[in-house]
C-alpha positions as CSV (number, residue, x, y, z in Angstrom):
1,X,-6.2,59.3,-99.5
2,X,-4.1,60.4,-96.7
3,X,-7.1,60.4,-94.6
4,X,-7.8,56.9,-95.8
5,X,-4.3,55.9,-95.0
6,X,-4.5,57.4,-91.6
7,X,-7.8,55.7,-91.0
8,X,-6.4,52.5,-92.3
9,X,-3.4,52.9,-90.0
10,X,-5.6,53.8,-87.1
11,X,-7.8,50.8,-88.0
12,X,-4.8,48.6,-88.2
13,X,-3.6,49.9,-84.8
14,X,-7.1,49.4,-83.5
15,X,-7.2,45.9,-85.0
16,X,-3.7,45.2,-83.6
17,X,-4.8,46.5,-80.2
18,X,-8.0,44.4,-80.4
19,X,-5.9,41.4,-81.5
20,X,-3.6,42.1,-78.5
21,X,-6.6,42.4,-76.3
22,X,-8.0,39.2,-77.7
23,X,-4.7,37.6,-77.2
24,X,-4.5,39.0,-73.7
25,X,-8.0,37.8,-73.1
26,X,-7.1,34.4,-74.5
27,X,-4.0,34.3,-72.3
28,X,-6.1,35.4,-69.3
29,X,-8.6,32.7,-70.1
30,X,-5.9,30.1,-70.3
31,X,-4.3,31.4,-67.1
32,X,-7.7,31.5,-65.4
33,X,-8.4,27.9,-66.6
34,X,-5.0,26.8,-65.4
35,X,-5.6,28.6,-62.1
36,X,-9.0,26.8,-61.8
37,X,-7.3,23.5,-62.8
38,X,-4.5,24.2,-60.2
39,X,-7.1,25.0,-57.6
40,X,-9.2,21.9,-58.6
41,X,-6.0,19.8,-58.4
42,X,-5.2,21.4,-55.0
43,X,-8.8,20.7,-53.8
44,X,-8.6,17.2,-55.1
45,X,-5.2,16.7,-53.4
46,X,-6.6,18.1,-50.1
47,X,-9.7,15.9,-50.5
48,X,-7.4,12.9,-51.1
49,X,-5.2,13.9,-48.1
50,X,-8.3,14.5,-46.0
51,X,-9.7,11.1,-47.0
52,X,-6.4,9.5,-46.3
53,X,-6.1,11.2,-42.9
54,X,-9.8,10.4,-42.2
55,X,-9.1,6.8,-43.1
56,X,-6.0,6.8,-40.9
57,X,-7.9,8.4,-38.0
58,X,-10.8,6.0,-38.5
59,X,-8.4,3.0,-38.6
60,X,-6.5,4.3,-35.5
61,X,-9.9,4.9,-33.8
62,X,-11.0,1.4,-34.7
63,X,-7.7,-0.1,-33.5
64,X,-7.9,1.9,-30.2
65,X,-11.5,1.0,-29.9
66,X,-10.8,-2.7,-30.5
67,X,-7.9,-2.6,-28.0
68,X,-10.0,-0.8,-25.5
69,X,-12.9,-3.2,-25.9
70,X,-10.4,-6.1,-25.6
71,X,-8.9,-4.6,-22.4
72,X,-12.4,-3.9,-21.0
73,X,-13.6,-7.3,-21.9
74,X,-10.5,-8.8,-20.2
75,X,-11.2,-6.7,-17.1
76,X,-14.8,-7.8,-17.2
77,X,-13.9,-11.4,-17.6
78,X,-11.4,-11.2,-14.7
79,X,-13.9,-9.5,-12.5
80,X,-16.5,-12.0,-13.5
81,X,-14.1,-14.8,-12.6
82,X,-13.4,-13.1,-9.3
83,X,-17.1,-12.7,-8.6
84,X,-17.7,-16.4,-9.5
85,X,-14.8,-17.4,-7.2
86,X,-16.1,-15.3,-4.4
87,X,-19.6,-16.6,-4.9
88,X,-18.3,-20.1,-4.8
89,X,-16.3,-19.4,-1.6
90,X,-19.2,-17.7,-0.1
91,X,-21.4,-20.7,-0.9
92,X,-18.8,-23.0,0.7
93,X,-18.6,-20.7,3.8
94,X,-22.4,-20.6,4.0
95,X,-22.6,-24.4,3.7
96,X,-19.8,-24.8,6.3
97,X,-21.5,-22.3,8.5
98,X,-24.8,-24.1,8.2
99,X,-23.2,-27.4,9.0
100,X,-21.4,-25.9,12.0
101,X,-24.6,-24.3,13.2
102,X,-26.4,-27.6,12.9
103,X,-23.5,-29.4,14.8
104,X,-23.6,-26.7,17.5
105,X,-27.4,-26.9,17.8
106,X,-27.1,-30.7,18.1
107,X,-24.4,-30.3,20.7
108,X,-26.5,-27.7,22.6
109,X,-29.5,-30.0,22.5
110,X,-27.3,-32.9,23.7
111,X,-26.0,-30.6,26.5
112,X,-29.5,-29.6,27.4
113,X,-30.6,-33.2,27.5
114,X,-27.5,-34.1,29.5
115,X,-28.2,-31.2,31.9
116,X,-31.8,-32.3,32.2
117,X,-30.7,-35.9,32.9
118,X,-28.3,-34.5,35.6
119,X,-31.0,-32.4,37.0
120,X,-33.4,-35.4,37.1
121,X,-30.7,-37.5,38.7
122,X,-30.0,-34.8,41.2
123,X,-33.7,-34.4,42.0
124,X,-33.9,-38.2,42.4
125,X,-30.8,-38.2,44.6
126,X,-32.4,-35.4,46.7
127,X,-35.5,-37.4,47.0
128,X,-33.5,-40.6,47.8
129,X,-31.5,-38.7,50.4
130,X,-34.7,-37.3,51.9
131,X,-36.2,-40.8,52.1
132,X,-32.9,-42.2,53.5
133,X,-32.8,-39.4,56.1
134,X,-36.4,-40.1,57.0
135,X,-35.7,-43.8,57.2
136,X,-32.6,-43.0,59.3
137,X,-34.6,-40.8,61.6
138,X,-37.2,-43.6,61.8
139,X,-34.4,-46.1,62.6
140,X,-32.9,-43.8,65.2
141,X,-36.3,-43.4,66.7
142,X,-36.8,-47.2,66.6
143,X,-33.3,-47.7,67.9
144,X,-33.9,-45.3,70.7
145,X,-37.2,-47.0,71.5
146,X,-35.5,-50.3,71.4
147,X,-32.7,-49.0,73.7
148,X,-35.2,-47.7,76.1
149,X,-37.1,-51.0,75.9
150,X,-33.8,-52.8,76.4
151,X,-33.0,-50.6,79.4
152,X,-36.4,-51.1,80.7
153,X,-36.1,-54.9,80.1
154,X,-32.6,-54.9,81.7
155,X,-34.0,-52.9,84.6
156,X,-36.8,-55.4,85.0
157,X,-34.4,-58.3,84.6
158,X,-32.1,-56.8,87.2
159,X,-35.0,-56.3,89.5
160,X,-36.1,-59.8,88.9
161,X,-32.6,-61.0,89.5
162,X,-32.4,-59.0,92.7
163,X,-35.8,-60.3,93.7
164,X,-34.7,-63.8,93.0
165,X,-31.4,-63.4,94.7
166,X,-33.1,-62.4,97.8
Protein backbone atom coordinates (compact mmCIF):
# COMPACT_ATOMS: atom_id res chain seq x y z
CA UNK A 1 0.00 0.00 0.00
CA UNK A 2 2.83 2.25 0.68
CA UNK A 3 4.02 1.59 -2.70
CA UNK A 4 0.63 2.40 -4.00
CA UNK A 5 0.60 5.64 -2.06
CA UNK A 6 4.01 6.52 -3.31
CA UNK A 7 2.94 5.76 -6.79
CA UNK A 8 -0.24 7.72 -6.28
CA UNK A 9 1.76 10.65 -4.91
CA UNK A 10 4.19 10.34 -7.77
CA UNK A 11 1.31 10.12 -10.15
CA UNK A 12 -0.33 13.14 -8.53
CA UNK A 13 2.96 15.03 -8.80
CA UNK A 14 3.29 13.94 -12.34
CA UNK A 15 -0.28 14.91 -13.03
CA UNK A 16 0.30 18.26 -11.27
CA UNK A 17 3.45 18.73 -13.30
CA UNK A 18 1.58 17.77 -16.48
CA UNK A 19 -1.21 20.14 -15.42
CA UNK A 20 1.43 22.87 -14.82
CA UNK A 21 3.00 22.08 -18.18
CA UNK A 22 -0.44 22.15 -19.81
CA UNK A 23 -1.13 25.43 -18.03
CA UNK A 24 2.30 26.74 -19.12
CA UNK A 25 1.56 25.51 -22.62
CA UNK A 26 -1.84 27.20 -22.51
CA UNK A 27 -0.23 30.42 -21.23
CA UNK A 28 2.48 30.16 -23.86
CA UNK A 29 -0.18 29.61 -26.51
CA UNK A 30 -2.13 32.63 -25.23
CA UNK A 31 1.09 34.71 -25.10
CA UNK A 32 2.01 33.47 -28.56
CA UNK A 33 -1.46 34.35 -29.89
CA UNK A 34 -1.23 37.74 -28.16
CA UNK A 35 2.24 38.26 -29.66
CA UNK A 36 0.89 37.27 -33.08
CA UNK A 37 -2.07 39.62 -32.57
CA UNK A 38 0.28 42.38 -31.42
CA UNK A 39 2.49 41.80 -34.47
CA UNK A 40 -0.56 41.70 -36.72
CA UNK A 41 -1.80 44.92 -35.11
CA UNK A 42 1.66 46.45 -35.57
CA UNK A 43 1.78 45.24 -39.19
CA UNK A 44 -1.72 46.62 -39.75
CA UNK A 45 -0.71 49.91 -38.12
CA UNK A 46 2.44 50.07 -40.26
CA UNK A 47 0.38 49.18 -43.35
CA UNK A 48 -2.12 51.92 -42.46
CA UNK A 49 0.76 54.35 -41.81
CA UNK A 50 2.39 53.33 -45.08
CA UNK A 51 -0.86 53.75 -46.99
CA UNK A 52 -1.40 57.12 -45.33
CA UNK A 53 2.18 58.18 -46.13
CA UNK A 54 1.79 56.80 -49.64
CA UNK A 55 -1.48 58.73 -50.02
CA UNK A 56 0.21 61.89 -48.69
CA UNK A 57 3.21 61.43 -50.97
CA UNK A 58 0.90 60.69 -53.90
CA UNK A 59 -1.18 63.80 -53.16
CA UNK A 60 1.97 65.87 -52.72
CA UNK A 61 3.34 64.46 -55.98
CA UNK A 62 0.03 65.17 -57.74
CA UNK A 63 -0.06 68.70 -56.31
CA UNK A 64 3.58 69.36 -57.29
CA UNK A 65 2.98 67.77 -60.67
CA UNK A 66 -0.12 69.92 -61.23
CA UNK A 67 1.78 73.02 -60.08
CA UNK A 68 4.71 72.14 -62.32
CA UNK A 69 2.40 71.45 -65.25
CA UNK A 70 0.63 74.78 -64.64
CA UNK A 71 3.96 76.58 -64.42
CA UNK A 72 5.25 74.90 -67.56
CA UNK A 73 1.98 75.56 -69.37
CA UNK A 74 2.19 79.23 -68.35
CA UNK A 75 5.76 79.38 -69.63
CA UNK A 76 4.74 77.64 -72.85
CA UNK A 77 1.81 80.04 -73.28
CA UNK A 78 4.07 83.03 -72.62
CA UNK A 79 6.67 81.77 -75.09
CA UNK A 80 3.93 80.99 -77.60
CA UNK A 81 2.61 84.54 -77.23
CA UNK A 82 6.15 85.88 -77.63
CA UNK A 83 6.64 83.75 -80.75
CA UNK A 84 3.31 84.96 -82.16
CA UNK A 85 4.24 88.58 -81.42
CA UNK A 86 7.68 88.17 -82.97
CA UNK A 87 6.17 86.41 -85.99
CA UNK A 88 3.67 89.23 -86.38
CA UNK A 89 6.41 91.84 -86.06
CA UNK A 90 8.56 89.89 -88.49
CA UNK A 91 5.64 89.76 -90.95
CA UNK A 92 5.17 93.53 -90.54
CA UNK A 93 8.88 94.15 -91.02
CA UNK A 94 8.89 91.86 -94.06
CA UNK A 95 5.86 93.67 -95.49
CA UNK A 96 7.46 97.05 -94.78
CA UNK A 97 10.75 95.83 -96.25
CA UNK A 98 8.97 94.57 -99.37
CA UNK A 99 7.15 97.90 -99.75
CA UNK A 100 10.40 99.83 -99.19
CA UNK A 101 12.24 97.66 -101.72
CA UNK A 102 9.42 98.20 -104.24
CA UNK A 103 9.56 101.98 -103.64
CA UNK A 104 13.34 101.95 -104.00
CA UNK A 105 13.14 99.88 -107.18
CA UNK A 106 10.54 102.33 -108.56
CA UNK A 107 12.75 105.27 -107.54
CA UNK A 108 15.82 103.60 -109.12
CA UNK A 109 13.84 102.93 -112.31
CA UNK A 110 12.68 106.57 -112.36
CA UNK A 111 16.28 107.69 -111.80
CA UNK A 112 17.45 105.43 -114.64
CA UNK A 113 14.74 106.81 -116.89
CA UNK A 114 15.65 110.36 -115.82
CA UNK A 115 19.33 109.63 -116.42
CA UNK A 116 18.50 108.16 -119.83
CA UNK A 117 16.41 111.24 -120.66
CA UNK A 118 19.29 113.49 -119.55
CA UNK A 119 21.73 111.42 -121.61
CA UNK A 120 19.39 111.63 -124.63
CA UNK A 121 19.03 115.39 -124.14
CA UNK A 122 22.80 115.68 -123.75
CA UNK A 123 23.37 113.68 -126.96
CA UNK A 124 20.79 115.83 -128.76
CA UNK A 125 22.49 118.93 -127.36
CA UNK A 126 25.87 117.66 -128.59
CA UNK A 127 24.38 116.98 -132.00
CA UNK A 128 22.70 120.42 -132.02
CA UNK A 129 25.99 122.06 -130.93
CA UNK A 130 27.81 120.14 -133.64
CA UNK A 131 25.23 121.23 -136.22
CA UNK A 132 25.37 124.83 -134.96
CA UNK A 133 29.17 124.79 -135.07
CA UNK A 134 29.00 123.41 -138.59
CA UNK A 135 26.45 126.09 -139.57
CA UNK A 136 28.60 128.71 -137.84
CA UNK A 137 31.62 127.51 -139.76
CA UNK A 138 29.59 127.60 -142.95
CA UNK A 139 28.36 131.13 -142.08
CA UNK A 140 31.94 132.24 -141.31
CA UNK A 141 33.05 130.75 -144.55
CA UNK A 142 30.13 132.45 -146.35
CA UNK A 143 30.83 135.68 -144.45
CA UNK A 144 34.49 135.52 -145.38
CA UNK A 145 33.59 134.86 -148.99
CA UNK A 146 31.09 137.72 -148.83
CA UNK A 147 33.75 139.99 -147.30
CA UNK A 148 36.19 139.03 -150.00
CA UNK A 149 33.50 139.55 -152.62
CA UNK A 150 32.68 142.86 -150.95
CA UNK A 151 36.38 143.83 -150.95
CA UNK A 152 36.69 142.78 -154.53
CA UNK A 153 33.52 144.71 -155.39
CA UNK A 154 34.81 147.74 -153.43
CA UNK A 155 38.12 147.45 -155.18
CA UNK A 156 36.35 147.27 -158.54
CA UNK A 157 34.10 150.18 -157.58
CA UNK A 158 37.06 152.23 -156.47
CA UNK A 159 38.82 151.39 -159.64
CA UNK A 160 35.79 152.29 -161.61
CA UNK A 161 35.46 155.47 -159.62
CA UNK A 162 39.07 156.25 -160.28
CA UNK A 163 38.59 155.50 -163.95
CA UNK A 164 35.55 157.71 -164.03
CA UNK A 165 37.26 160.42 -162.11
CA UNK A 166 40.00 160.56 -164.63
